[in-house]
N, C-alpha and C positions, 0 to 999 in steps of 0.2 A: 695433414700433409706437410705443413711448415715445420712442425716439431720433428717429424720423421726425417726430413731433409737436414734439419739442423743437427740431429743426433748422429745420423749415419753418413752425412755428406752427400752433396748433390751428384757426385760421380760414382757412388757405391752401386754395384750391381746387386739387385735384390736377390739373385740366386745364391749370393754369398752370405746372406743373413740367415743365421740359424736360430734355433729356439733359445739358446743361451743368450744370444744378442737381444732377442725380443724381451727376455726376462729383465735384462739390464735396462732396456728402454723403459719398461713399465715401472721398474723400481726407482728410476731417477726423475719421475714426473713431479714437478713442484708448481706452486702457485706463481702466476705471472706477477702478482703484486709484490713479490719478494718476501712475504711473510713466511716464517719457518713452520707454521702449522701444517701438518700433513694433509694431503687431499683426502676427502671422504671416500668410502668404498663406492658410493654412487658416482662420484666424478671419475674415479679410476676405472670403473666398469664402463663408462661411456668412452673414455680414451681407448680401452681395449676393444670395444665394439667397433669403433671407427677403424682401428688398425687392422682388425680381422676382415672388415669389409674391403679395405684397400688391398690387402695381400690376398684375399679371396679372389678378387678380380685378377690378380697376377696369376693365380692357379688356373682360373677359367680361361685366360688368354694364352696359357702355355708357357709363361716365363719361368715358372718354378713348379715343382711337383707337389709340394705341400706348404701350406702357410705356416711360417714360424710362430705366428700368434695363435695357432689352433691350440685348444686345451691339451695338455700332456696326457698320455694314457694312464700314468700313475695317479693315484688318489691323493697324493701329498698336496698340501696347501701351498700354491705358488702364486706368483704375480700374474700368471696367465689363467688362474682359476678364481678370479675375484667374483664374489657374489654380492651385488649391491644391496645394502640395507634399504628397505623402503622408507621414503621420506614422508613425514606427516603432511596432510593436505586438508583444506577446509571443505567439508561436505556441505553444500548448499541445499537445504531442505526445500521441498515444493512450496511451502508457505513463504520462505525467505525469497525464493525466486520470484513468486508472484508480487511480493512487496517491491522487489527491485524493478520488475517490469513496469509497475505502476508509476515509477518516477522517471522512466526513460522517455525523453521528449520526442524522439522521431520514430516513425514507423519502420524505417530502414534498420535502425539499431535494434528495435524490438524483434524484428524478423531474424536478425543475426543471433540474438540470444535464444530465441525459440529453436533455431536450427542446431545450436550447440547443446543446449540443456534438454530440449524435447526430442531431438533426433540423434544426439551423440556425435555430431560432426566436429572435426577439428577446425580450429580457426582458419587455417590455410584452406581447408575444403570449402568453408562457408564463403570466404572472400573470392574464391575462384568459381563460385556457383553462378550459373546463368539460368534465365527463366525457362529455357527448353529442358532443363533437368528436373523441373518441379511439375509434378502431375497433381493438380489440386483435386480433380475429379476422383482419381484413384487414391488420393492422400498419400503420395509417396514422393521421396526425393531420391534421385539417382546420382551416385558418385562415380565418375568415370574419367579416364585419362583424356586430356585434350591436346591436340597437336598444335604447336605454335604457328603463328602466321607472321607476316611482316609487321602487323599493327598490334597483335595481341600475344602475350606470353603464353606458353604452354602450361599444362598442369599434369603432374604425374601422381597417381594414387599411391599413397604410402601405407606401409604396414609395419608397425613397431620400428619406425625409423629407417626401414629399408625400402628400396624401390620395389613396387609390386604392381606392375601394369595390369596383371590379371586379377587384381583384387577389387575390381569394380563391385559396387554393392548397391542395394536398394533398401531404403529405410522408411518405415511408416511415419507419417506426420500426425501428431496429436491434434485432435479437433480444435482445442483451444488456440492453436497457432494459426489456424486458417485465416481469420480476419486480417491479422497483421501481414501475413505472407501475401494475401491477395492484393492488398494496397501496395506493398513493396514491389510486387511484380509489375504493377501498373506504372510505378515510378521508375522502374529499372530501364525503360526505353531511353531515358535521358543519359544513361551511363553505359551504353553498349550492351544492355541486357544483363549486366552483372547486378545481382540482388543487393550485395553489401556495399557497393561503391557509390559514393556521391558523384555527381557529374564532374566536380572539380578534381576529385581523386582519380577518376577515370582518365582525364586528360593528362594528369601527372604520371600515371602508370604507363600510358602509351609513350610518353616522352622518355621515361626511364628505360623502357623496353627497347626503344630504338637505339639509345646509347649503349645499352648492354649488347645488343646484336652487333654493333659496330666495334665492340671491344674496348669501349671508352669507360672511364669512371662515370658513375651515375648516382643520383641522390646526393647524400652528403659524404660519399666515399672518395678517398684520394686515389684508390686503385680499382681496377676492374675485377669483378668476380662473377661467376655464373649466377643466373637467376634462380631463385628458390620460390617454392609455393607461398611461403610466409611473407614474401616481399609485397604482396598485395595488401597486407594488413597494415593499419595505420592508427596509432594512438588508442587502440581499443582497450588494452589492459588498464591504462591510466584512467580512462573514462569509466570503465566498469567498476573500479574500486571507488570512484566518486559516487556512482549510483548506489552502490552497496552502503556506503556511509550515509547517504541521504535517506535510504530506506531503513536505517538503523539496524543493519545486519552487522553483528560483531564478528570481525575476522580474528579468530583465536589461533589459526594455523596459517602456514604459507598459502597464498592464493595466486593462481595464474589462470589464463584463459582455459587451459587444459582442465582446470578444476571443474568447469561446467560439464565437460564431457565425462569426467570421472563421476560426477554427481549423477548424471544420466545412468551410468552403469550401476552405481550403488543403489539407486532407486529401483532399478529392475531386479537386482539381486535380492534386495529386501522384500520385494513383492513376488518372488518365486519364479521369475523367468528362468528357464533351463539354461545352464552355462553355454551349451553349444549354440542355442538360439541367440543369446546375447553376444557371443563371439562373432557370429555372422553379422549382427547389426553393427558392431564396432569395427569390423574389418580385421579382427585378430586372426592370424594364421595359426596360432597355437592357443588352445583353450586354457592352457596353464596360465597364460597372461591374464585371461578373463577371471580365473579363479581367485585372484587376489581380492576381488570385490566381494566374493562369497566368504572369504576367510576373515573379513573385517567385521568382527562381531561387535554389536552395539547393545546397549541396554534394551533398546526397542526390539532387536532381534531376539534377545533372550526372553523377553516378556512374551513375544509372539510364540516362541518355542514352548513355553509353559502352557500358554493358552491352547496350542495345538494338542498337547497331551491331555489337557483337561477335556477337550472335545472328543478325543479318542475314547476316553474312559467315561464319558458322560452317561449317567444312568446305569452304569455297571458297578457292581459292588462284589468284592470277594466273598465267597461262601464262608460262613463261620466254620472254622476248623473244629471237628468233633474232638471232644476230650475223652480221655480214657484209653483203653487198649486199642492198638492198631488193628 
């Protein structure tokens, strides 16, 4: 929003912004650090996604007939047809995950990791999860939108970065996660029923939420901004990397908390879970997003493919072709 206002001016009527203006906006995006290096296709694609969402709302509200950031009908390569190149990420294997879990000192944190790696939840979903959303008897966790109250911030289910209030989903819990989740749920009564929050963090979240509701700066911010799902999370990435180092897991590619969710998806893809089933577990509205995990071939995948064909032809031998006249 800030970049759009800076480029077009605060008094510009959005109905006067045409596709050619949108092209210029995208072509002039630069790094805030001042470096001359061009933005990656991944970064530009995220700029474009946000601009489309903003102007898409303008179309929905009737301020303009068509978003100027919508892809052009022609097939020519333009700034509005950016295809982000996938970025490398660190796949955490099940053995590596169990080694990491073994060095995590608190039950609450172990429960968080089980929910991200074993259930495929986003970090923001985990930190907004309350005990009433976990069914230990049925071994399922339910992700659903929560209405904000005076004391507790709300939560909106997301799907590929877009608001998706109807994308509530239910995900099975692996049996290995039950012991840590059981203990974490018992301890959660000290933190308002939130599984991932410590009592101290719960007090701070409530204080920040009250300031946010009053339109005041909160946390370490100098200005006010709306509350986000991820504002519940605190120092988890820093601590996670420390646990991985302690478990002697080598990080050879970029690692974020989202990597645990991606590893969940990759493990399912490697073990034959159908794409549409996995898309439902992940909350993907488009199965094409899910297919990226099936398209990531590994040496193990290829070895398994060879073994599959060996099993298909096991015990079967081609008949010896007869020699001589046909």
